[in-house]
Structure formats: C-alpha cells, structure tokens
N, C-alpha and C positions, 0 to 999 in steps of 0.2 A: 486546550489547543489539540487540533485534530492532528492524527497521524500526518509525519514528514517522509516523505522519501528522500534518499542520497542517490540522486542520480547516477554518481559515479559506481556506486555500488550495486544497484539495480543490475540483475541478470536476465530479466526480461520473461522470466519464468511464465509468469501469470498466476501464482499460486494464491497471492494476494487476492487477485480479482476472484478467483473463485471461491474462496476461503470468507471473505467479508460479506457478515449477514445483513449489511444494510447496503448492499451494492453500491459502496461508496468508491471504487477503485475500478479505474480504466487504464488500459495502457494507450499511450500517446502513438504519434506517426513515428516515433523513434522506438516504440514498442517498451517504454520506460513506464513505469506504474505512476498514477497520477490521481492524489486523493479529493473528492469534492467535501471541502469543508462544510458544506452545507448539510450533507449526509453523515457526515464521520460523527459515532457515537463515543469514539475514545475507547472502545473496547480493549484492544490490544489484539482481537485475533488475527490480524495481519502482521504483528509484529512478532508471535509465537508461529507464525505458518511461513514468514520469509526465510528462506534457505540462505540467503547471503546476509540477513542482519542489516537489510538497507533500510526497514522502516523502524521509525521511532514515534513514540506518543509521550510528550513532556508533560 
C-alpha cells in the first residue's frame, strides 16, 4: 500500500516532496502533500522526513 498523508496533520512544508526519491509526492492547490500511488515504492523516506508525522506507510 502506498504512503498515505493525513491532511489534517500535514503542515505544507514540502519536505516530503524534496526527499521522495521517486518524485511520487506533490503539493495540491491547498499545499497539502499528495502521493501518486503509481510512483510510490513504499520506501518510507517520506515517513522519516515528515516533521509533523503526517505520512504513514502501512
């Protein structure tokens, strides 16, 4: 299962976008992180990088 972003916890910092090695994360119009499930490899880099712990990989 690809990474999932808790929209209420995301602080729109963009760290996950910068750190994702697969370029699978973008910020939407509200500046909330969105994961492209087709690109996500479940590596967990975004989980470790997120300062607000808003991203989970299950």
